[in-house]
Structure formats: structure tokens, C-alpha cells
C-alpha positions, 0 to 999 in steps of 0.5 A, a space after each residue: 621059865 623054870 625058877 632056879 632056888 638058892 641053896 639053904 642059908 640055914 643048911 649051910 649060909 658061907 656056901 649060900 652066902 657065896 653063891 648069893 653074892 658071888 664071892 669064894 667061900 674062903 672070903 666069907 670064911 675069914 669075914 666070919 672068923 675075924 667079925 661073925 657071922 651076920 657081918 661076914 654077910 653085912 659086908 658081902 651085901 655091901 658090896 652091891 650097893 650103888 655109890 657115888 664118886 668121892 671126891 677130896 677137896 684140894 683146900 690150896 685152891 677152893 673151898 668146900 662151899 664153894 666148889 658145890 656152888 659151882 658144881 651145883 650150877 653145873 647140874 652136877 650132885 656134890 653132897 659135903 660127906 662127914 663124920 660125927 667122931 671126927 668134925 674136923 673132916 669136911 674136904 669130901 664130898 660125894 659127886 653123881 649125875 655127871 657124865 665123865 670126870 674129864 669134862 668137869 673143868 674144876 677136875 682138870 683145874 686141880 680143885 679136887 681129886 677122886 679119892 676114897 674117903 676111907 682113904 682120906 683118913 691117912 693123912 687126917 689122922 697123921 696130921 703133918 706139921 707144916 715144914 714136915 719131911 714125908 716119904 709115901 713109899 707105895 704112892 701111885 697115883 698120889 692121893 695121900 701125898 697129895 693130900 699131905 702136900 695140902 694139908 701142910 698148906 704147900 711148905 716142907 716136902 713130900 716125895 712120892 715114891 712107887 715101884 715104876 715108871 709108870 706109877 711114877 708117871 701117875 703121880 707127876 700127872 696128879 702134880 701137876 694138874 692139883 698146882 702143888 709145888 712142895 712134892 716130887 716124884 720118883 722110882 723107889 723099890 720099897 723093900 730095899 733100903 736107901 740108907 740116905 733116907 734112915 732116919 730122915 723123915 718126920 712122917 712116913 705113910 705105908 700104904 701097902 699092896 694087900 689082897 684089897 678085899 675092902 675095894 671089891 665094890 669098885 673092883 670086882 674082878 678081885 674075888 677071882 683072882 685071889 686067894 687064900 695063899 697070896 694072901 699069906 704071901 702078901 702078908 709077908 711082904 707088908 712084914 718085909 716092906 714095914 721092917 724096911 720103911 721104919 728105919 726113915 722115922 726119925 725119932 719122935 716121928 711118925 709111921 702111918 701103916 694102912 691096907 684096903 682090907 678087912 683082914 686081920 691077918 693083914 691088919 690087926 696080926 701085922 700090926 701086932 707083930 710090927 710092936 712086937 719086934 719094933 719096941 720103939 714104936 708105940 700104937 696111938 691110934 687104930 682103925 678100921 673102916 667096914 665098907 657096911 657101914 659108909 659109902 666107902 671101901 673096907 680099909 685099915 689105918 695103924 699109926 705109930 710113932 717111934 720114940 723119942 732119943 734119950 737124953 
């Protein structure tokens, strides 16, 4: 049999990596420009590593060690996920050695929700308070909304919004499964300002439509569908939505902007744009997750706070 040789990395590394990792050259060029050549290669390699299922424990129904014991009694491997820099992050696990989720009764009973670890940090960083009014403008399937509802111990209100009836139905299914009572879902286009919500929210989640390049390990087809031009259009869409939903934040309230990508055009550049356009907001936290640094997606989070009104 004839052996097919890969292109020479030294001669043209981006082309060689595009063949080896089945990625468009423009993606690798973008990551190289943003983070350096070796980081771009490391990111590309990471999408081929085996990943376990990450779950978030519903602490309204169980505790991590209790759920771990139950699952291990059924032969399911359950390992706690933890971060040294965030010791309070103690409600995530990685599962393996199971057939399918619906065969696990604890999933059907809402003891846990499947959610990427990086995505869990949205609520972790937001740190909603009991009694808060939370609006999640692009919510489906509802993981962040449910996390906030649980974080608030059933108090306050979480309004989970999305664009279509199908997406709203997904959220409602998860609300019923998890037994949350301080959350409801409804259809709303995030681009269209709802006057009744202006200045009302303590916390707004804006996990916005993006290129999704941080999720290539789970959604490999994105590499064949996403283009540079589409990404530029998404940047403008993110700005349009941010410019609308920032109006829902009350003085002293929080806006969380997040995406599941590593691209600075969508993340850092849009954060800088938002701060320049909205001087009444300040940046409190910014965090970029890379898929080669852990068993999670590439993900970006920026936490803005609106200034208090002057007396």
C-alpha cells in the first residue's frame, strides 16, 4: 500500500495543519494571529481528544457526593471537576461508562443537567443574589437560566427567552425535568427592544449567536459551514443584540456577554467596542477558556456592571 505523506510542517505549517486536523486554513491563521502558532496547533489537536460528558449538579435536589455515590453504584464513572483558582466551583462532574442519558433515572428526575464546564462559569461569575430578576435573552436549551434559578435557591425570577417556539419548548422541557419554580420561558427576539423590560433586570445573560469554533470537538461540522464572512456578520449581530439588551440592566446591575468561541474578533474586540459605546458600564471580569487547557469547550465570558445613578 502506498503511504500518503502529510505536507511539510516546516515549509507551510498552516497548510500542513489544515490537512492533518481537517480545519480550514483561515481558522488556523486566525488563531495563530490571535495567540501564536504553537497555541493554534494545540487548539487544533485538542478537538481530537476523547472527552467525557460534563454535568452540573442540581443542588436543589441533591449534593455532589450523594449523586456520585448513586451513579457509581450503577457502574457509572463520576469524577468531580474542580479548579484550583475557583475553590467554590464544586458542582460539576464528568461522566463515563453509561449507555445513554435517558437510561439514567437521576437525569430524568432532574438531579443533574448536561452542560459544558466552561458554560457553567457564566452563572458562577455572575453570582446572582437571592430575589434577583434575571433575563436570559438567548437561553435555549436553558442551562444557564436553570443554573441561575438554582443558585437563587428558588427565589426571585428568571425569564428565559429565545427566538422560536421550538427553542422555548426545549427550555420548558428542562424546567419541568429539573422542577424549578422560579423560572419561566417565552418567545422574544433579542434584537427587538421590549420597553417593559427597560431598566428592570438585576442580571442579564447574553450568550450570543457566534461562530461556535470552541465546540468543534462536539460539533465538527461547524468547520465546513462557518466562513470568515459569516463570522464578520455574527460580530455585527452580537453588537446589535448587546446594544438592545444592555437597556434591560438596572443601575448597579450586571450584564454577562458570552460566546462559545476563542476568536478575538467576536470576544475581546466586541468587549472593547461595548465599553467604548457604553461608558456607563465597566468591565469587572473577563475570562477566555481554551479547549486545549482542559476537558471543556473554548468559551469567553465578560462581566459588565452598570454604574449606579448619581444622587
